[in-house]
C-alpha positions as CSV (number, residue, x, y, z in Angstrom):
1,M,0.0,0.1,0.0
2,T,1.4,3.4,-0.9
3,D,1.3,6.6,1.3
4,D,-1.5,7.9,-0.9
5,E,-3.6,4.9,-0.6
6,Y,-2.9,4.5,3.2
7,W,-4.2,8.2,3.5
8,M,-7.3,7.7,1.3
9,A,-8.1,4.8,3.1
10,R,-8.4,7.1,6.3
11,A,-10.5,9.5,4.4
12,I,-12.9,6.8,3.3
13,E,-13.2,5.8,7.2
14,L,-14.1,9.3,7.7
15,A,-16.7,9.2,4.7
16,R,-18.3,6.4,6.5
17,Q,-18.9,8.6,9.7
18,A,-20.7,10.8,7.3
19,E,-22.9,8.0,5.9
20,R,-23.7,6.9,9.5
21,L,-25.5,10.6,9.8
22,N,-27.1,9.9,6.6
23,E,-24.8,12.6,4.8
24,V,-23.3,12.1,1.4
25,P,-20.3,9.9,2.3
26,V,-17.2,12.1,1.8
27,G,-14.2,12.2,3.9
28,A,-11.1,14.3,4.0
29,V,-7.7,14.1,5.9
30,V,-4.9,16.7,6.1
31,V,-1.3,15.2,6.4
32,L,1.8,17.2,7.3
33,D,5.1,15.6,7.5
34,G,3.7,11.9,7.4
35,R,1.2,12.5,10.3
36,E,-2.6,13.4,10.4
37,I,-3.3,16.9,11.5
38,G,-6.8,17.4,10.5
39,A,-9.7,15.4,9.8
40,G,-13.3,15.9,8.5
41,Y,-16.5,14.5,6.9
42,N,-19.5,15.7,5.3
43,A,-22.2,17.5,7.9
44,P,-23.8,20.3,6.1
45,I,-27.4,18.6,6.9
46,S,-26.6,17.3,10.4
47,G,-24.7,20.7,11.1
48,C,-27.1,23.0,9.5
49,D,-24.1,24.4,7.8
50,P,-23.8,24.7,4.1
51,T,-20.1,25.2,4.2
52,A,-19.7,21.9,6.3
53,H,-17.9,19.8,3.5
54,A,-15.4,17.2,4.5
55,E,-12.7,19.4,2.9
56,I,-13.5,22.4,4.9
57,R,-13.8,20.7,8.2
58,A,-10.7,19.0,7.7
59,L,-9.1,22.3,6.7
60,R,-10.4,24.1,9.9
61,D,-9.4,21.1,12.1
62,A,-5.7,21.3,10.6
63,A,-5.5,25.2,11.1
64,A,-6.8,25.1,14.8
65,R,-4.3,22.2,15.5
66,V,-1.2,23.7,14.1
67,G,-2.4,27.4,15.0
68,N,-2.2,28.7,11.5
69,Y,-4.6,29.2,8.7
70,R,-1.7,28.6,6.4
71,L,-1.1,24.9,5.8
72,S,2.0,25.1,3.4
73,G,3.4,21.7,2.6
74,A,0.4,20.0,3.9
75,R,-1.6,17.2,1.6
76,L,-5.2,16.9,1.6
77,Y,-6.8,13.6,0.7
78,V,-10.6,13.4,-0.1
79,T,-12.7,10.8,-1.3
80,L,-14.4,13.2,-4.0
81,E,-13.1,15.7,-6.3
82,P,-13.6,19.1,-4.5
83,C,-16.2,21.5,-5.5
84,T,-15.7,25.4,-6.3
85,M,-16.1,26.3,-2.6
86,C,-13.5,23.7,-1.5
87,V,-11.1,24.7,-4.1
88,G,-11.0,28.2,-3.0
89,A,-10.4,27.0,0.5
90,I,-7.6,24.8,-0.5
91,V,-6.0,27.4,-2.3
92,H,-6.2,29.9,0.7
93,S,-5.0,27.4,3.0
94,R,-1.9,26.9,1.0
95,I,-2.3,23.1,0.7
96,G,0.7,22.0,-1.4
97,R,-0.8,18.7,-2.8
98,L,-4.3,17.5,-3.2
99,V,-5.2,14.0,-3.7
100,Y,-8.8,12.8,-4.5
101,G,-10.5,9.4,-5.1
102,A,-13.6,9.7,-7.3
103,T,-14.4,12.4,-9.7
104,E,-17.5,14.5,-9.3
105,P,-19.2,15.1,-12.8
106,K,-21.7,17.4,-11.6
107,A,-20.0,19.9,-9.1
108,G,-16.3,18.8,-9.3
109,A,-14.2,21.8,-10.0
110,V,-10.7,20.4,-10.3
111,V,-11.0,18.4,-13.7
112,S,-14.6,17.7,-14.3
113,N,-15.9,21.3,-14.5
114,L,-13.6,24.7,-14.5
115,G,-10.3,23.2,-13.7
116,L,-10.1,25.8,-11.0
117,L,-6.8,24.6,-9.7
118,G,-5.2,25.4,-13.1
119,A,-6.6,29.0,-13.2
120,R,-3.9,31.4,-13.6
121,H,-5.2,34.2,-11.5
122,F,-4.6,32.2,-8.4
123,N,-1.5,33.0,-6.2
124,W,-1.0,29.5,-5.2
125,T,-0.2,26.4,-7.1
126,V,-1.7,23.1,-5.9
127,E,-0.1,19.8,-7.1
128,T,-3.2,17.4,-7.9
129,E,-3.5,13.7,-8.4
130,G,-6.9,12.1,-8.9
131,G,-8.1,8.4,-8.9
132,V,-6.4,7.2,-5.8
133,L,-8.8,4.2,-4.7
134,E,-11.3,5.5,-7.0
135,A,-13.3,2.2,-7.2
136,S,-13.7,2.2,-3.3
137,C,-14.6,5.8,-3.4
138,S,-16.9,5.6,-6.0
139,E,-18.7,2.5,-4.8
140,L,-19.3,4.0,-1.4
141,L,-21.1,6.9,-3.1
142,S,-23.0,5.0,-5.5
143,A,-24.2,2.5,-2.8
144,F,-25.4,5.5,-0.9
145,F,-27.5,7.0,-3.6
146,R,-28.9,3.7,-4.3
147,R,-30.2,3.2,-0.8
148,R,-31.4,6.7,-0.8
149,R,-33.4,6.3,-3.9
150,A,-34.8,3.1,-2.6
151,D,-35.8,4.7,0.6
152,I,-37.6,7.4,-1.4
153,R,-39.3,4.8,-3.6
154,R,-40.6,3.1,-0.6
155,Q,-41.9,6.3,1.1
156,R,-43.8,7.2,-1.9
157,Q,-45.4,3.7,-2.1
158,S,-46.0,3.8,1.5
159,A,-47.7,7.2,1.1
160,S,-49.6,6.1,-2.0
161,G,-50.8,2.9,-0.2
162,K,-52.2,5.0,2.7
163,E,-53.9,7.4,0.4
164,S,-55.7,4.6,-1.4
165,S,-57.0,3.0,1.8
166,H,-58.7,6.1,3.1
């Protein structure tokens, strides 16, 4: 197992915590000098916070632990390609390297849409690598959304059954 796979496996563990809260299962971990300095998982619904994406929470945790909002030289591992908001936070926190698992065709802002980390107007360059443990990251998300759709179908069927019995 490579270093990247090790830390992505840790991010997957964090994603499972989000899943237990019925949040979209995304996890993130910040690593500096070979040790974890920050961790987070999605919690916008349970936290009533639209900014509570895994990456933001991991960056906040890391900044608090090191006592600095700048995390120069740190690596961020996240199970899903970051969105526009998270890319901005990654740049502002001075992450040196971003490693993600699955691409996000709808909202991903690294390679799927916009390619923001390649934008020349940013004053910070972030090395990027995608596809680390991609199959595991993708399956975690796919299984979550399959369950969610099945739950919605059951609720609709149950509701329509109650209406017809009245």
